[in-house]
C-alpha angles and dihedrals in degrees: 000000000000093000091047090051087058089052096260116141108229130190121193119204123186112209108178093164125033092192094058090046093048091050092059120098116273091246090059092046090051090050091053096041107021112212091226091060109087101160100086131154123192123196115203121177085208140044110332094215112128100021095104086074085070106030094042130217092298091052133086136223129213108201147128111295097162138031141202101072113150122197139088110316097251092050092048091050090050091049090051093051100258095133137101095255094055094043091051092045093051092045090050092050088053092051090048094051 
């Protein structure tokens, strides 16, 4: 919503299962992830390994790259970058690159 408020067109895609997505026809996959769109950001509340297949070399991935944090869940998520401010900042950096 914050990016859209700044006039940035945003598309959100939920991909809970790579295998199911990959099994779809290429035409469907291209509708969901248009090849001409290179500024892609994935958000994975787990290990980010593998997401560059979908965001491409020009994309970015927010994911867990360290473990062992101990605090209430919301605080840990914020510390690890799973918050609006970080997502907007990373998306803006992609758009500016």
